[in-house]
Backbone as JSON, one array per atom type, in Angstrom:
{
  "sequence": "MAEIKYKPIRHDHDAFLKKARKRRGFQAAYHARAVEYAVANEMLAARARAGLTQEVVASRMGTTKSTVSRLESAGKHAPSLTSLKKYAKAVGCKVEIRLVPQRQAR",
  "N": [[30.13, 22.6, -2.66], [30.03, 19.62, -4.45], [27.29, 18.32, -6.28], [25.9, 15.19, -5.62], [25.11, 12.6, -7.64], [22.89, 9.88, -7.79], [22.21, 6.4, -8.3], [19.22, 4.94, -8.26], [18.15, 2.09, -6.37], [16.58, -0.64, -7.8], [13.19, -1.26, -7.2], [10.57, -3.35, -6.99], [7.56, -2.59, -6.47], [5.0, -3.66, -6.79], [5.47, -6.43, -6.78], [6.48, -6.66, -4.21], [4.17, -5.95, -2.72], [2.44, -8.01, -3.49], [3.64, -10.25, -2.32], [3.64, -9.44, 0.38], [0.91, -9.21, 0.97], [0.11, -11.73, 1.61], [0.64, -12.1, 4.24], [-0.73, -12.36, 7.5], [-3.0, -9.95, 8.63], [-1.9, -7.91, 7.16], [-3.34, -6.51, 5.1], [-5.31, -4.91, 6.46], [-3.65, -3.31, 8.06], [-2.12, -2.03, 6.1], [-4.06, -0.6, 4.62], [-4.93, 1.12, 6.61], [-2.9, 2.92, 6.76], [-2.76, 4.09, 4.28], [-2.73, 6.72, 3.17], [-0.39, 7.79, 4.29], [1.51, 6.06, 3.16], [1.17, 6.72, 0.48], [2.06, 9.39, 0.42], [4.74, 9.04, 1.2], [5.61, 7.49, -0.95], [5.33, 9.33, -3.08], [7.23, 11.21, -2.3], [9.63, 9.73, -2.42], [9.66, 9.1, -5.14], [9.88, 11.65, -6.26], [12.4, 12.44, -5.34], [13.97, 10.52, -6.59], [13.49, 11.17, -9.3], [14.77, 13.62, -9.35], [17.3, 12.78, -9.01], [18.82, 12.72, -6.67], [20.64, 12.21, -3.6], [19.81, 11.2, -0.22], [21.47, 12.62, 1.46], [22.13, 14.95, 0.01], [19.61, 16.12, -0.28], [19.05, 16.55, 2.41], [21.05, 18.43, 3.02], [20.22, 20.57, 1.41], [17.84, 21.13, 2.68], [18.68, 21.92, 5.12], [19.03, 20.13, 7.22], [19.39, 16.84, 8.68], [20.56, 13.67, 7.29], [19.28, 11.5, 8.5], [16.9, 12.64, 9.31], [15.69, 13.17, 6.85], [15.42, 10.55, 5.95], [13.57, 9.61, 7.83], [11.41, 11.27, 7.17], [10.78, 10.25, 4.67], [9.76, 7.79, 5.21], [6.92, 5.76, 6.04], [6.29, 5.93, 8.75], [5.68, 6.23, 12.29], [5.31, 8.98, 12.56], [3.84, 11.55, 10.79], [4.95, 13.76, 8.24], [5.19, 17.31, 8.75], [3.42, 20.07, 7.2], [5.19, 22.15, 6.76], [7.67, 20.8, 6.73], [7.21, 19.14, 4.51], [7.02, 21.08, 2.48], [9.63, 22.15, 2.51], [11.09, 19.88, 1.81], [10.0, 19.35, -0.73], [10.85, 21.64, -2.14], [13.59, 21.21, -2.01], [13.89, 19.05, -3.71], [13.14, 20.06, -6.09], [10.4, 20.5, -6.51], [6.89, 21.29, -5.89], [4.39, 21.49, -3.34], [1.17, 20.16, -3.55], [-2.1, 20.0, -2.41], [-5.12, 18.23, -2.08], [-8.49, 18.02, -1.1], [-10.66, 15.46, -1.22], [-14.01, 14.64, -1.75], [-15.58, 12.03, 0.13], [-17.09, 9.02, -0.94], [-20.52, 8.51, -0.53], [-22.02, 6.05, 1.45], [-24.73, 3.93, 0.65]],
  "CA": [[30.08, 21.15, -2.58], [29.5, 19.03, -5.67], [26.06, 17.53, -6.16], [26.13, 13.77, -5.81], [24.02, 11.91, -8.32], [22.84, 8.5, -7.38], [21.44, 5.48, -9.13], [18.32, 4.28, -7.32], [18.04, 0.64, -6.37], [15.29, -1.05, -8.35], [12.24, -1.8, -6.23], [9.33, -3.76, -7.63], [6.56, -2.4, -5.42], [3.89, -4.6, -7.02], [5.93, -7.74, -6.31], [6.53, -6.55, -2.76], [2.8, -6.0, -2.2], [1.88, -9.36, -3.74], [4.19, -11.12, -1.29], [3.23, -8.95, 1.69], [-0.53, -9.44, 1.17], [-0.08, -13.08, 2.12], [0.84, -12.09, 5.69], [-1.92, -12.09, 8.29], [-3.15, -8.59, 9.14], [-1.26, -6.91, 6.31], [-4.32, -5.69, 4.39], [-5.89, -3.91, 7.36], [-2.59, -2.36, 8.45], [-1.74, -1.25, 4.92], [-5.13, 0.35, 4.32], [-4.99, 2.12, 7.68], [-1.83, 3.9, 6.51], [-2.72, 4.31, 2.84], [-2.33, 8.11, 2.86], [1.02, 7.93, 4.65], [2.29, 5.36, 2.14], [1.09, 7.49, -0.77], [2.94, 10.55, 0.58], [6.12, 8.55, 1.17], [5.9, 7.07, -2.32], [5.5, 10.56, -3.86], [8.51, 11.82, -1.92], [10.71, 8.9, -2.97], [9.64, 9.26, -6.6], [10.38, 12.99, -6.58], [13.85, 12.45, -5.11], [14.57, 9.71, -7.65], [13.46, 11.96, -10.54], [15.77, 14.67, -9.22], [18.62, 12.14, -9.0], [19.52, 13.2, -5.48], [20.76, 11.34, -2.43], [19.24, 11.77, 1.0], [22.43, 13.58, 1.99], [22.0, 16.21, -0.72], [18.31, 16.69, 0.1], [19.21, 17.04, 3.79], [21.84, 19.65, 2.95], [19.37, 21.63, 0.85], [16.8, 21.45, 3.66], [19.3, 22.39, 6.37], [18.75, 19.14, 8.25], [20.26, 15.67, 8.62], [20.13, 12.55, 6.47], [18.34, 10.68, 9.26], [15.61, 13.32, 9.27], [15.14, 12.92, 5.51], [15.03, 9.15, 5.95], [12.34, 9.53, 8.62], [10.35, 11.91, 6.39], [10.44, 9.39, 3.53], [9.15, 6.54, 5.65], [5.52, 5.9, 6.47], [6.37, 5.48, 10.13], [4.76, 6.73, 13.3], [5.12, 10.42, 12.49], [3.6, 12.13, 9.47], [5.68, 15.03, 8.11], [4.39, 18.53, 8.79], [3.37, 20.79, 5.92], [6.44, 22.91, 6.65], [8.7, 19.86, 6.3], [6.9, 18.73, 3.14], [7.37, 22.18, 1.58], [11.09, 22.21, 2.44], [11.51, 18.7, 1.05], [9.61, 19.57, -2.12], [11.75, 22.65, -2.71], [14.92, 20.59, -2.12], [13.92, 18.12, -4.85], [12.67, 20.78, -7.27], [8.95, 20.34, -6.67], [6.04, 22.07, -5.0], [3.37, 20.67, -2.7], [-0.22, 20.41, -3.87], [-2.96, 19.19, -1.56], [-6.53, 18.27, -2.46], [-9.43, 17.29, -0.26], [-11.59, 14.82, -2.15], [-15.17, 14.13, -1.01], [-15.73, 10.59, 0.22], [-18.33, 8.5, -1.5], [-21.53, 8.21, 0.48], [-22.55, 4.68, 1.44], [-26.2, 3.94, 0.6]],
  "C": [[29.43, 20.6, -3.84], [28.24, 18.22, -5.38], [26.39, 16.07, -6.46], [24.91, 13.18, -6.49], [24.03, 10.46, -7.85], [22.0, 7.69, -8.35], [20.54, 4.7, -8.18], [18.33, 2.77, -7.47], [16.65, 0.29, -6.88], [14.43, -1.66, -7.26], [10.95, -2.1, -6.98], [8.23, -3.74, -6.57], [5.4, -3.39, -5.57], [4.26, -6.0, -6.51], [6.0, -7.76, -4.79], [5.14, -6.68, -2.15], [2.19, -7.38, -2.36], [2.35, -10.33, -2.65], [3.67, -10.73, 0.1], [1.76, -9.23, 1.99], [-0.83, -10.82, 1.73], [0.05, -13.14, 3.65], [-0.46, -11.7, 6.4], [-1.9, -10.64, 8.8], [-2.56, -7.51, 8.24], [-2.28, -5.97, 5.68], [-4.87, -4.57, 5.27], [-4.86, -2.86, 7.74], [-2.21, -1.46, 7.28], [-2.8, -0.2, 4.59], [-5.26, 1.44, 5.38], [-3.96, 3.22, 7.47], [-1.71, 4.26, 5.04], [-2.24, 5.72, 2.48], [-0.85, 8.31, 3.16], [1.92, 7.25, 3.61], [2.3, 6.13, 0.82], [2.03, 8.7, -0.72], [4.4, 10.12, 0.49], [6.52, 8.15, -0.24], [6.13, 8.29, -3.23], [6.86, 11.2, -3.56], [9.68, 11.04, -2.52], [10.8, 9.05, -4.48], [10.21, 10.61, -7.01], [11.9, 13.06, -6.4], [14.56, 11.65, -6.19], [14.59, 10.47, -8.97], [14.54, 13.04, -10.53], [17.19, 14.1, -9.22], [19.46, 12.53, -7.81], [19.59, 12.13, -4.39], [20.06, 12.0, -1.25], [20.17, 12.82, 1.59], [22.29, 14.94, 1.33], [20.67, 16.89, -0.35], [18.41, 17.28, 1.5], [19.98, 18.35, 3.81], [21.0, 20.82, 2.45], [18.28, 22.06, 1.84], [17.37, 22.05, 4.94], [19.03, 21.43, 7.52], [19.71, 17.96, 8.07], [19.68, 14.58, 7.71], [19.1, 11.7, 7.21], [16.95, 11.31, 9.29], [14.93, 13.09, 7.93], [14.64, 11.48, 5.42], [13.71, 8.96, 6.69], [11.17, 10.15, 7.86], [9.85, 11.01, 5.26], [9.8, 8.07, 3.93], [7.71, 6.8, 6.05], [5.43, 5.4, 7.9], [5.33, 6.11, 11.03], [4.4, 8.2, 13.11], [4.94, 10.89, 11.05], [4.36, 13.45, 9.39], [4.72, 16.22, 8.18], [4.36, 19.17, 7.41], [4.65, 21.59, 5.7], [7.56, 22.01, 6.15], [8.47, 19.41, 4.86], [7.29, 19.82, 2.14], [8.88, 22.3, 1.43], [11.63, 21.06, 1.6], [11.21, 18.91, -0.43], [10.55, 20.56, -2.8], [13.13, 22.04, -2.94], [15.02, 19.66, -3.32], [13.34, 18.74, -6.11], [11.19, 20.62, -7.56], [8.2, 21.35, -5.81], [4.98, 21.13, -4.44], [2.0, 21.12, -3.18], [-1.07, 19.47, -3.03], [-4.4, 19.35, -2.01], [-7.33, 17.51, -1.41], [-10.51, 16.77, -1.18], [-12.77, 14.28, -1.35], [-15.21, 12.61, -1.02], [-17.06, 10.2, -0.42], [-19.28, 8.16, -0.36], [-22.02, 6.79, 0.34], [-24.07, 4.76, 1.45], [-26.78, 2.76, 1.3]]
}
C-alpha cells in the first residue's frame, strides 16, 4: 500500500488560546488538563513532521483511524504507555518521559 502524504491544515494555537481564554471557566479547565494537552500536541506535531495521515498511522499501529483520533485528543482517556510507544514508532519517534520535581511553596 502506498504511503499517503498529507498537507496539515494550518492551526494558529496562540490565536485559538487567546480567543478561548475569554470564555468563563476556560483557564481552570485548561490548566487541569495541561499535561494531556501537552501530550496531544506532541503527538500531533510528530505526525505532522512525519507527513502522515491518521489512516497511515493506524495501519502502522495495527488499529483504526478512530483510535488514532482518540489518542491524539486530550479527551477523557489518557493513552497508555503501550499505545504511546506504538504511536511513536508509527511516526518514527521514541517516547521519553521525565519526572520533574515540583517547586516548593514557601
